[in-house]
C-alpha positions as CSV (number, residue, x, y, z in Angstrom):
1,M,17.5,22.1,-23.2
2,K,20.5,20.7,-21.4
3,K,19.7,22.7,-18.3
4,L,16.1,21.5,-18.3
5,F,17.2,17.9,-18.6
6,T,19.7,18.4,-15.7
7,A,17.1,20.0,-13.5
8,L,14.6,17.2,-14.2
9,F,17.2,14.5,-13.5
10,F,18.1,16.0,-10.1
11,A,14.4,16.5,-9.3
12,A,13.8,12.8,-10.0
13,L,16.8,11.7,-8.1
14,T,15.7,13.8,-5.1
15,L,12.2,12.3,-5.2
16,T,13.6,8.8,-5.4
17,A,15.8,9.4,-2.4
18,C,12.8,10.6,-0.4
19,G,10.8,7.3,-0.9
20,G,12.2,5.6,2.1
21,K,10.8,8.0,4.7
22,S,8.2,6.8,7.2
23,T,6.2,10.1,6.9
24,A,5.1,11.2,3.5
25,S,5.2,14.9,2.5
26,P,3.0,16.1,-0.4
27,V,5.6,15.1,-3.0
28,D,6.5,11.7,-1.5
29,E,4.9,8.4,-2.1
30,L,4.8,6.3,1.1
31,V,5.0,2.6,0.3
32,I,4.8,0.1,3.1
33,S,5.7,-3.6,2.5
34,E,6.5,-4.7,6.0
35,P,3.5,-6.3,7.7
36,G,2.7,-4.9,11.1
37,R,4.7,-1.7,10.5
38,S,3.3,1.6,11.9
39,I,2.4,4.1,9.2
40,E,2.6,7.9,9.6
41,V,1.3,10.1,6.8
42,I,0.3,13.7,6.4
43,A,-3.4,14.5,5.8
44,G,-4.1,14.8,2.1
45,N,-1.5,12.3,1.0
46,E,-1.9,8.9,-0.4
47,F,0.0,5.8,0.8
48,K,0.4,2.2,-0.4
49,I,0.6,-1.1,1.3
50,V,2.3,-3.7,-0.9
51,I,1.8,-7.4,0.1
52,E,3.1,-10.5,-1.6
53,S,0.3,-12.3,-3.3
54,N,-0.4,-15.2,-5.8
55,P,-3.9,-15.1,-7.1
56,S,-3.2,-18.1,-9.3
57,T,-3.5,-20.2,-6.2
58,G,-7.0,-18.9,-5.4
59,Y,-5.8,-17.1,-2.3
60,H,-6.6,-13.4,-2.1
61,W,-6.3,-10.4,0.3
62,E,-9.4,-8.6,1.6
63,L,-9.9,-5.7,4.0
64,I,-11.3,-6.9,7.3
65,G,-13.7,-4.6,9.0
66,D,-14.6,-1.1,8.2
67,L,-12.1,1.7,7.8
68,D,-12.5,4.9,9.8
69,D,-13.3,7.0,6.8
70,R,-12.9,10.2,8.7
71,V,-9.2,9.4,9.0
72,I,-8.4,7.3,5.9
73,Q,-10.2,6.2,2.7
74,F,-9.6,3.2,0.5
75,I,-8.7,4.3,-3.1
76,S,-7.8,1.1,-5.0
77,N,-6.3,-2.4,-5.0
78,D,-4.3,-3.7,-7.9
79,Y,-2.3,-6.9,-8.5
80,R,1.2,-6.6,-10.1
81,A,2.8,-9.8,-11.3
82,S,6.5,-10.3,-10.6
83,E,8.8,-10.3,-13.6
84,P,9.2,-12.4,-15.6
85,V,5.5,-13.1,-15.8
86,M,4.9,-16.8,-15.9
87,P,1.9,-19.1,-15.2
88,G,1.8,-19.7,-11.4
89,S,4.3,-17.1,-10.5
90,G,3.4,-14.6,-7.8
91,G,3.5,-10.9,-7.4
92,A,2.1,-8.3,-5.1
93,D,-1.2,-6.7,-4.2
94,V,-0.9,-2.9,-4.0
95,W,-3.5,-1.3,-1.7
96,V,-3.8,2.5,-2.0
97,F,-5.3,4.6,0.7
98,K,-5.7,8.4,1.2
99,A,-5.1,10.2,4.5
100,I,-8.1,12.5,5.1
101,E,-7.6,14.2,8.5
102,A,-5.5,13.9,11.7
103,G,-6.2,10.9,13.8
104,E,-5.3,7.3,14.4
105,T,-6.8,4.1,13.0
106,T,-5.9,0.6,11.9
107,I,-6.0,-1.3,8.6
108,T,-6.5,-5.1,8.8
109,L,-6.1,-7.3,5.8
110,G,-6.9,-11.0,5.7
111,Y,-5.5,-13.7,3.4
112,Y,-8.4,-15.9,2.3
113,P,-8.2,-19.4,0.8
114,P,-10.2,-20.2,-2.3
115,S,-13.8,-21.0,-1.3
116,N,-17.4,-20.5,-2.4
117,D,-18.5,-20.4,1.2
118,P,-17.7,-17.8,3.9
119,V,-14.4,-18.8,5.6
120,D,-12.0,-17.2,8.1
121,P,-8.7,-15.8,6.8
122,Q,-5.7,-18.0,7.1
123,Q,-3.5,-15.0,7.9
124,T,-4.2,-11.5,9.1
125,I,-2.0,-8.4,9.2
126,T,-2.7,-5.1,10.9
127,F,-1.2,-1.7,10.3
128,D,-1.5,1.1,12.8
129,V,-2.0,4.4,10.9
130,T,-1.4,7.9,12.3
131,V,-2.5,10.8,10.2
132,K,-0.9,14.2,11.1
């Protein structure tokens, strides 16, 4: 039992250390939180874009334009509140994508103000994606 615990501990430590790479291997999770950063990912892997957000203000992030779904696919978007969770406090939007096949594409996200009418985003950020 002690050997199993030790092996799992070192496996977890190794995976944690790999998280800062710019290219994801099948066991890594690539998380990008720097707007405008280029992303390299291996086909078949998922990657995340994490962006500061505060939906309590009514502002929200949306994808702008269509994705090249031959190269990447949108998987999900989830909001995660910062700790401690308090009314009006912010957090982050976590956008998950999957690399499908080798190629290059871009992901553009827009930060939209609260409105019932179509409006332009107040801010846009673009990520260049290379799938190997």
